[in-house]
Each structure stands twice: as structure tokens, then as C-alpha cells.
C-alpha positions as CSV (number, residue, x, y, z in Angstrom):
1,M,-0.1,-0.1,0.0
2,K,1.1,3.5,-1.1
3,P,2.2,5.5,2.3
4,W,-0.3,9.0,2.9
5,R,1.1,11.9,1.8
6,W,0.3,15.5,2.4
7,Y,0.9,18.6,0.3
8,V,1.3,22.0,0.9
9,Y,0.8,24.2,-2.3
10,I,0.6,27.8,-3.5
11,I,-1.0,29.0,-6.4
12,E,-0.9,31.9,-8.3
13,C,-4.4,33.7,-8.9
14,S,-4.9,35.2,-12.1
15,D,-4.8,38.9,-10.1
16,G,-0.9,37.9,-9.1
17,T,-2.0,37.1,-5.4
18,Y,-0.9,34.0,-3.8
19,Y,-3.0,31.1,-2.6
20,T,-1.7,28.8,-0.1
21,G,-3.3,25.4,0.9
22,L,-3.0,21.9,2.1
23,T,-4.5,18.5,0.4
24,W,-4.1,14.6,0.3
25,N,-4.5,14.8,-3.7
26,L,-2.7,17.5,-5.2
27,D,-4.2,16.5,-8.6
28,I,-7.4,16.7,-7.6
29,R,-7.5,20.1,-5.5
30,I,-5.6,22.1,-8.5
31,N,-8.5,20.5,-10.3
32,Q,-10.9,21.9,-7.6
33,H,-9.5,25.2,-7.9
34,Q,-9.2,25.3,-12.2
35,L,-12.6,24.8,-12.1
36,G,-13.5,27.7,-9.3
37,K,-14.2,25.2,-6.6
38,G,-11.3,25.3,-4.5
39,S,-11.6,27.9,-2.3
40,A,-13.3,31.0,-1.8
41,Y,-10.3,32.7,-2.2
42,S,-9.3,31.6,-5.5
43,T,-12.4,31.4,-6.8
44,K,-12.8,35.4,-6.3
45,H,-8.9,35.7,-7.6
46,G,-9.2,33.4,-9.9
47,F,-6.7,30.2,-11.0
48,K,-3.9,31.0,-13.1
49,K,-1.2,28.0,-12.1
50,L,0.3,25.9,-9.6
51,A,3.2,27.6,-8.6
52,Y,4.8,25.4,-5.6
53,A,4.5,22.4,-4.0
54,E,6.2,20.4,-0.8
55,E,5.3,16.6,0.0
56,F,5.4,15.7,3.8
57,E,4.5,12.5,5.5
58,S,2.7,13.7,8.3
59,F,-0.3,16.0,8.7
60,D,1.4,17.8,11.4
61,E,4.2,18.8,9.7
62,A,2.4,19.8,6.5
63,R,-0.2,21.9,9.0
64,H,2.9,23.7,10.3
65,R,4.5,24.9,7.1
66,E,1.3,26.2,5.5
67,K,0.8,28.2,8.7
68,Q,4.3,29.4,8.2
69,I,3.4,30.2,4.3
70,K,0.4,31.9,5.0
71,D,2.0,34.2,7.6
72,W,4.7,35.6,4.8
73,N,4.1,38.7,2.8
74,Q,4.2,38.5,-0.8
75,S,7.7,39.0,-1.4
76,K,8.8,35.9,0.7
77,K,6.4,33.9,-1.0
78,Q,8.1,34.8,-4.5
79,K,11.1,33.9,-3.2
80,L,10.0,30.6,-2.1
81,I,9.0,30.1,-5.6
82,S,11.7,31.0,-7.6
83,G,14.0,28.7,-5.4
84,K,15.9,31.9,-3.9
85,W,15.4,30.2,-0.7
86,G,15.3,26.3,0.4
87,K,12.5,24.5,1.5
88,W,12.8,25.1,5.1
89,V,13.1,29.0,5.5
């Protein structure tokens, strides 16, 4: 049986803002965002693309990372997305 995985992801919205989320199935979740059914925020701001994703073995690790990234400003998120910082900033 395949081990359970959690993903923290950042999508770039059509208006240039970012949405950070958490899921156990990245493909399904991104499809939901594309269809305008992913979250109230991404529905309002529009989906442009998946900008970044990290994989975790535990929900607790993923939730901690999601909260960390959500607290960051736009500039810090852009640096993470562009690869100017490592995974664990």
C-alpha cells in the first residue's frame, strides 16, 4: 500500500496574488481550483497556475508549514517559488 502523503501548495491567482493550501491529493485539489471550486479565495481571485508544492509524510508537518507560509508576505512567497530559498525557510 502506498504511504499517505500530504502536500502544501501555492497557486498563483489571476490577479497576481497567492493562495496557500493543504491537501492529500494535489491533482484533485488543483483541478478543483481550476474549476472555481477550490476555495472562496481562489474562486474570487481566479486560478492562474500551480506555483509551488512540497510533500510531507505527516499531516502535522504539512499543517505547520502551511501556517508558516500563510504568514509570509507576497515577496517572501515569491522568493520561495523562484527557488531563491531552500525548502525549510
